[in-house]
C-alpha positions as CSV (number, residue, x, y, z in Angstrom):
1,M,17.0,39.5,-27.8
2,T,20.8,38.2,-27.9
3,S,22.6,38.1,-30.5
4,A,22.8,34.3,-30.6
5,A,19.1,34.6,-30.3
6,A,18.8,36.8,-33.7
7,R,21.2,35.1,-35.6
8,V,20.1,31.5,-34.9
9,L,16.7,32.7,-35.7
10,H,18.1,34.4,-38.9
11,L,18.5,30.9,-39.7
12,F,15.7,29.2,-38.9
13,L,13.6,31.9,-40.7
14,E,15.6,31.4,-43.8
15,K,13.3,28.4,-44.2
16,R,10.0,30.3,-45.6
17,D,7.5,27.7,-43.7
18,V,8.7,29.2,-40.2
19,I,7.3,32.2,-39.0
20,G,8.4,33.2,-36.3
21,V,9.2,31.8,-32.1
22,T,8.1,33.2,-29.0
23,H,11.1,34.3,-27.2
24,V,11.9,35.1,-23.4
25,P,15.0,37.2,-23.3
26,G,18.2,35.5,-21.7
27,R,18.7,37.6,-18.5
28,A,17.0,36.5,-15.1
29,V,13.5,36.5,-15.5
30,T,11.5,37.6,-12.3
31,P,7.9,38.0,-11.5
32,E,8.2,41.7,-11.8
33,S,10.4,41.0,-15.4
34,Q,8.7,38.1,-17.0
35,V,8.5,39.6,-20.4
36,V,7.5,37.4,-23.2
37,T,8.5,39.2,-27.2
38,T,6.6,37.3,-30.2
39,V,9.6,37.0,-32.7
40,T,9.0,37.6,-36.0
41,P,10.7,38.0,-39.3
42,D,10.0,41.5,-39.0
43,T,11.5,41.8,-35.6
44,C,14.2,39.5,-36.3
45,Q,15.5,41.7,-39.0
46,E,15.0,44.7,-36.8
47,Q,17.3,43.3,-34.4
48,L,19.9,42.3,-36.8
49,D,19.8,45.7,-38.2
50,R,21.1,47.1,-35.5
51,E,23.6,44.6,-35.0
52,K,26.4,43.5,-37.9
53,P,23.8,42.1,-40.1
54,L,24.3,38.7,-41.5
55,P,24.4,38.8,-45.5
56,R,21.6,39.7,-47.3
57,E,20.8,36.3,-49.5
58,G,20.6,34.5,-46.5
59,L,21.4,30.9,-46.1
60,A,23.0,30.5,-49.1
61,G,25.7,33.0,-48.1
62,I,26.6,31.4,-44.7
63,H,28.2,28.1,-45.1
64,F,27.8,25.1,-42.6
65,E,31.1,25.8,-40.9
66,E,30.4,29.7,-40.8
67,R,27.0,29.0,-38.8
68,A,28.7,26.7,-36.3
69,A,31.8,29.4,-35.6
70,I,28.9,32.0,-34.5
71,V,26.9,29.2,-32.5
72,E,30.5,28.4,-31.0
73,H,31.4,32.5,-30.5
74,D,27.9,33.9,-29.3
75,G,27.0,30.7,-27.2
76,S,30.6,30.0,-26.0
77,A,29.7,26.5,-26.9
78,P,32.4,23.7,-27.4
79,R,33.2,23.5,-31.1
80,A,31.5,20.1,-31.5
81,W,28.2,21.4,-30.0
82,A,28.7,24.3,-32.3
83,D,29.1,22.1,-35.6
84,A,25.9,19.6,-34.4
85,L,23.9,22.6,-33.3
86,A,23.9,24.1,-36.8
87,R,23.0,21.5,-38.9
88,L,19.4,21.2,-37.3
89,D,16.8,22.0,-39.4
90,A,13.7,23.4,-38.1
91,N,11.8,22.3,-40.9
92,K,12.6,18.7,-40.4
93,P,11.8,17.1,-37.3
94,P,13.3,13.8,-36.5
95,G,11.5,10.5,-36.4
96,D,7.9,11.1,-33.9
97,V,8.7,14.5,-32.9
98,P,5.8,16.8,-33.8
99,P,6.8,19.9,-35.8
100,L,6.3,22.6,-32.9
101,R,7.8,20.6,-30.5
102,W,11.1,20.3,-32.9
103,L,10.6,24.3,-33.0
104,R,10.7,24.4,-29.3
105,F,13.8,22.1,-28.6
106,I,15.7,24.2,-30.9
107,D,14.4,27.6,-29.6
108,D,15.0,25.7,-26.2
109,C,18.9,24.8,-27.8
110,A,19.1,29.1,-28.4
111,H,18.4,30.1,-25.0
112,F,20.6,27.6,-23.7
113,L,23.9,29.5,-25.9
114,D,22.6,33.3,-25.3
115,G,22.3,31.9,-21.5
116,R,26.0,31.2,-22.0
117,W,24.7,28.0,-20.2
118,A,27.0,25.7,-23.0
119,E,30.3,26.9,-21.2
120,R,29.2,26.1,-18.0
121,A,27.9,22.7,-18.6
122,A,31.2,22.1,-20.4
123,A,33.3,22.5,-17.6
124,F,30.9,20.9,-14.9
125,G,31.2,17.4,-17.4
126,W,27.9,17.4,-18.7
127,G,27.9,15.7,-22.2
128,P,26.1,16.1,-25.1
129,L,23.7,13.3,-24.4
130,D,22.8,14.9,-20.7
131,L,21.8,17.6,-22.4
132,F,20.3,17.4,-26.3
133,G,20.0,13.3,-25.8
134,C,16.7,11.4,-26.8
135,D,16.1,7.6,-27.7
136,R,17.0,6.9,-31.1
137,E,13.9,4.8,-31.9
138,R,11.3,6.7,-29.9
139,P,13.0,10.0,-29.7
140,F,10.0,11.7,-28.2
141,P,7.6,9.4,-25.7
142,R,10.6,8.3,-24.3
143,I,11.0,11.0,-21.8
144,D,12.8,8.5,-19.9
145,H,16.0,9.3,-22.3
146,L,15.7,13.1,-22.7
147,G,18.2,15.3,-22.3
148,L,18.1,18.7,-20.1
149,L,17.3,21.3,-23.5
150,W,14.4,18.6,-24.3
151,L,12.6,19.0,-21.4
152,L,12.8,22.8,-20.7
153,N,10.1,23.0,-23.0
154,G,9.9,26.7,-23.4
155,G,11.4,27.2,-19.8
156,S,14.1,28.4,-18.4
157,I,17.6,27.2,-16.9
158,L,18.1,28.9,-13.4
159,E,21.0,27.0,-11.9
160,L,23.6,24.2,-13.1
161,H,25.4,22.1,-11.2
162,R,27.8,19.0,-11.7
163,D,25.0,16.5,-10.8
164,R,21.4,18.4,-11.4
165,A,20.0,21.5,-13.2
166,I,17.1,23.6,-11.9
167,I,14.7,24.9,-14.3
168,E,11.5,27.0,-14.6
169,T,8.6,25.8,-16.6
170,G,7.2,28.2,-18.3
171,G,4.1,28.8,-15.6
172,G,6.2,29.3,-13.1
173,G,7.1,26.3,-11.5
174,R,10.4,24.5,-10.6
175,H,11.8,21.5,-11.6
176,V,15.0,19.6,-10.5
177,Y,16.6,17.5,-13.6
178,C,19.1,15.1,-12.1
179,R,22.0,13.5,-14.5
180,R,21.7,10.0,-14.8
181,P,23.6,7.1,-16.7
182,I,22.8,7.1,-19.5
183,A,22.1,4.2,-22.0
184,V,24.6,4.3,-24.3
185,G,23.8,3.2,-28.3
186,R,19.9,3.9,-27.0
187,V,20.7,7.5,-26.2
188,V,21.8,9.7,-29.1
189,P,22.3,13.5,-29.6
190,A,19.4,14.8,-31.5
191,W,21.5,15.8,-34.2
192,E,22.0,11.7,-35.1
193,L,18.9,11.6,-35.3
194,R,17.0,10.8,-39.0
195,Q,15.9,13.9,-40.3
C-alpha cells in the first residue's frame, strides 16, 4: 500500500463506523501479480508505523488544510482537487448513493491519487466534472452523468489519454470510457453534493 492510500485510509478509519476496505496495490496488476490486500485498522496502523506516522490523536490533530496537503503532495493532485477530496466524509454519503458505494468511490479516488493519475489527467485537460462528476439531483442512478472515477467501482485505470481512459474491472474485463460533453449545471463534482 502506498503512503497516500495509508494516509487517506487513516483519515477514513478515524470515523469509527468504517472498519476497513479492500485495496488493490497501485502497481500494474497482471494475472500473475493480482493481489488483493484487506486493509483493516490494524494493517493500516502497521503501514503507518513503517512510514512517518500521522499524529496519534487522529483527525483532531490534523486540520483540513493539512489533509489537503497530503493529498496534493502524495497524489500529485491539483490543489483544488486535493482540497475538495480532503472534505469527503466516508460516513455521510450524499443523496441516493448507497453507503458502500460511497466508500468504494472514495477508495477509488485514493487509488487514482496513488497511481499518480491526477497529474496526468490534469495535463491532458481532464477536469473535475470529467473525473468526479455526477448528477446534482440523482447522483447514483444517472450513470450517463457519472465521471470516470464513479465508473471504476473497484476497477483500475490502465491507460489515460486526452479523449478516453481504458479501465479494467474487478473481474478483469476492459472498458473504454470516452470523455463527452458535460451537462454543466446538471453535473457537479461529488464534493458539491449535500452530505
